[in-house]
C-alpha positions as CSV (number, residue, x, y, z in Angstrom):
1,M,-91.0,47.7,23.2
2,Q,-94.2,49.3,21.6
3,M,-94.0,46.8,18.8
4,R,-93.7,43.9,21.2
5,F,-96.8,45.1,23.1
6,C,-98.8,45.5,19.9
7,K,-98.0,41.9,18.9
8,L,-98.9,40.6,22.4
9,F,-102.2,42.5,22.4
10,K,-103.1,41.3,18.9
11,R,-102.4,37.7,20.0
12,F,-104.5,38.1,23.1
13,N,-107.4,39.8,21.2
14,Q,-107.5,36.9,18.7
15,K,-108.2,34.5,21.6
16,I,-111.6,36.3,22.1
17,S,-113.7,34.7,19.3
18,D,-117.3,35.7,18.5
19,P,-117.6,38.4,21.1
20,D,-121.1,39.6,22.0
21,P,-121.3,43.4,21.3
22,M,-124.1,43.8,23.8
23,K,-122.0,42.5,26.7
24,Y,-119.8,44.7,28.9
25,L,-117.3,44.1,31.6
26,I,-117.1,46.7,34.3
27,V,-114.2,46.3,36.6
28,G,-114.1,48.2,39.9
29,L,-110.5,48.3,41.3
30,G,-109.8,48.0,45.0
31,N,-108.2,45.8,47.7
32,I,-109.9,43.0,49.5
33,G,-110.1,43.0,53.2
34,E,-112.1,44.8,55.9
35,E,-109.3,47.3,56.5
36,Y,-109.8,48.6,53.0
37,V,-113.6,49.1,53.1
38,D,-114.7,52.7,52.5
39,T,-111.2,53.9,51.8
40,R,-110.4,56.3,48.9
41,H,-108.4,53.7,47.0
42,N,-111.4,51.3,47.0
43,I,-113.8,53.8,45.3
44,G,-113.9,51.4,42.3
45,F,-115.4,48.7,44.5
46,T,-117.8,51.2,46.1
47,I,-119.1,52.3,42.8
48,V,-119.8,48.8,41.4
49,D,-121.3,47.8,44.7
50,Q,-123.8,50.7,44.3
51,I,-124.8,49.4,40.8
52,V,-125.3,45.9,42.1
53,D,-127.4,47.1,45.0
54,K,-129.5,49.4,42.8
55,F,-130.4,46.6,40.5
56,G,-131.0,44.0,43.2
57,A,-128.3,41.8,41.8
58,K,-126.0,39.5,43.9
59,W,-122.2,39.1,44.0
60,E,-121.0,35.5,43.5
61,T,-117.5,34.4,44.4
62,E,-115.8,33.3,41.2
63,T,-112.3,32.8,39.9
64,L,-110.1,35.8,40.7
65,G,-112.9,37.9,42.1
66,Q,-116.5,38.5,42.8
67,L,-118.8,38.7,39.8
68,A,-122.4,40.0,39.4
69,S,-124.5,40.8,36.3
70,I,-127.3,43.2,35.5
71,K,-129.4,44.0,32.4
72,S,-130.3,47.5,31.3
73,K,-131.6,48.7,27.9
74,G,-130.8,45.5,26.2
75,R,-127.2,45.4,27.4
76,T,-125.7,42.9,29.9
77,Y,-123.2,44.3,32.3
78,Y,-120.9,42.0,34.1
79,L,-119.4,43.7,37.2
80,L,-116.2,42.5,38.7
81,K,-114.3,43.1,41.9
82,P,-110.9,41.4,41.5
83,S,-109.7,39.4,44.5
84,T,-106.1,39.7,43.4
85,Y,-105.3,42.9,45.3
86,M,-104.9,46.1,43.4
87,N,-101.4,45.6,41.9
88,R,-102.4,42.2,40.3
89,S,-105.8,43.4,38.8
90,G,-104.7,42.6,35.2
91,K,-104.8,38.9,35.8
92,A,-108.5,39.0,36.7
93,V,-109.4,41.4,33.9
94,R,-107.8,39.2,31.3
95,H,-109.3,36.0,32.6
96,W,-112.9,37.4,32.6
97,M,-112.5,39.1,29.2
98,T,-111.5,35.7,27.8
99,K,-114.1,33.7,29.6
100,L,-117.0,36.0,28.9
101,K,-115.8,36.8,25.3
102,I,-115.8,40.5,25.8
103,K,-113.5,42.7,23.6
104,I,-111.5,45.4,25.1
105,N,-113.7,48.2,23.7
106,N,-116.5,46.9,25.9
107,V,-114.4,46.8,29.1
108,L,-114.4,49.7,31.5
109,I,-112.0,50.0,34.4
110,V,-113.3,52.1,37.4
111,T,-110.5,53.5,39.6
112,D,-109.5,56.3,42.0
113,D,-107.3,59.2,40.8
114,K,-105.5,61.5,43.2
115,N,-104.7,63.9,40.3
116,L,-108.4,64.8,40.0
117,P,-110.2,67.0,42.6
118,F,-112.5,65.1,44.9
119,G,-115.8,64.1,43.1
120,K,-114.6,65.0,39.6
121,Q,-114.5,62.2,37.1
122,R,-113.0,61.5,33.7
123,M,-113.8,58.8,31.2
124,R,-111.2,58.1,28.6
125,G,-110.6,55.4,25.9
126,K,-106.9,55.2,26.6
127,G,-104.1,56.8,28.5
128,S,-101.1,56.2,30.8
129,D,-101.3,54.4,34.1
130,G,-100.6,57.7,35.9
131,G,-98.5,55.8,38.5
132,H,-101.5,53.7,39.5
133,N,-100.4,50.1,40.2
134,G,-103.7,48.6,39.2
135,L,-103.8,50.3,35.8
136,K,-100.1,49.5,35.4
137,D,-100.7,45.8,35.8
138,I,-103.8,45.9,33.5
139,Q,-101.7,47.5,30.8
140,Q,-99.0,44.8,31.2
141,M,-101.4,41.9,31.2
142,L,-103.4,43.2,28.2
143,A,-100.3,44.5,26.4
144,T,-102.0,47.8,25.7
145,S,-102.9,51.1,27.3
146,Q,-105.8,51.5,24.9
147,Y,-108.7,50.4,27.1
148,P,-111.6,52.5,28.5
149,R,-111.3,53.7,32.1
150,L,-113.4,55.9,34.4
151,R,-111.2,57.8,36.9
152,F,-112.8,59.1,40.0
153,G,-111.1,62.0,41.7
154,I,-110.1,61.5,45.4
155,G,-108.1,64.8,45.6
156,S,-104.6,65.3,46.9
157,E,-105.1,66.9,50.3
158,F,-102.0,65.4,51.9
159,H,-98.6,66.6,53.0
160,C,-95.3,65.5,51.5
161,G,-94.7,61.9,52.4
162,Q,-98.3,61.1,53.4
163,Q,-99.6,60.0,50.1
164,V,-100.0,56.3,51.0
165,D,-101.8,57.1,54.3
166,F,-104.1,59.5,52.4
167,V,-105.0,57.1,49.5
168,L,-105.5,54.2,51.9
169,G,-107.3,56.3,54.4
170,K,-111.1,56.6,55.1
171,W,-113.2,59.4,53.7
172,T,-113.7,62.4,56.0
173,Q,-117.2,63.1,57.3
174,E,-117.4,66.1,55.0
175,E,-116.6,63.9,52.0
176,M,-119.0,61.2,53.2
177,D,-121.8,63.7,53.2
178,V,-121.6,64.4,49.5
179,L,-120.0,61.1,48.3
180,P,-123.4,59.4,47.5
181,K,-124.3,61.9,44.8
182,F,-120.9,61.5,43.1
183,I,-121.2,57.7,43.3
184,E,-124.7,57.8,41.7
185,Y,-123.3,60.0,38.9
186,A,-120.5,57.6,38.3
187,S,-123.0,54.7,38.1
188,E,-125.0,56.6,35.5
189,T,-121.9,57.2,33.5
190,I,-121.0,53.5,33.5
191,L,-124.5,52.5,32.2
192,A,-124.2,55.2,29.6
193,F,-120.9,53.7,28.5
194,G,-122.9,50.7,27.3
195,F,-126.0,52.3,25.7
196,L,-124.5,55.5,24.4
197,G,-121.0,54.3,23.6
198,L,-117.7,55.7,24.8
199,S,-117.6,59.0,22.8
200,R,-121.1,60.1,23.6
201,A,-120.8,59.1,27.3
202,M,-117.6,61.1,27.6
203,N,-119.2,64.2,26.1
204,Q,-122.2,63.9,28.3
205,Y,-120.8,62.8,31.6
206,N,-117.2,64.0,31.9
207,R,-117.3,66.7,34.6
208,K,-115.7,70.0,33.8
């Protein structure tokens, strides 16, 4: 199975010819629809929205999602909100990696993580899907688990059997009061991923 994944990834990676090392694809994971706005599971959308607003950029409706671009410190960041729903995110990621000619090392997936306390974040260059359907689909579509991701902690304050309601639920008022500073920190981390590189950004921005 691992050998098959490696062959598929190598084949896909070869399709991306002449990549621009100064271009980055930042993918915020979430679900489309008003009912999902400001939910914990959509924190990926919320974070990339904050970056787009901060730079005065605009979202454009494109194939398989909404796309915006910003420039900072000589880097171009393409921000993507897939319109495929969470469990089909990989299709959008693969499409835009190929179209924009961006190698996997310059792709960052921004997602929620119930295994991290609220407000904590972890950037990693690879890892398991952790039971997250969005990450699971990305791994299948890219044929590798070795892609950078920024996991934002939403906590696990739910009773047995209430996980889905919690993850798809709105933030509490107490969480909303402090959420902006955590989102700003995540935004800074994403930009640092570009101008510092993965390792230095991890060392500087991963919360203890």
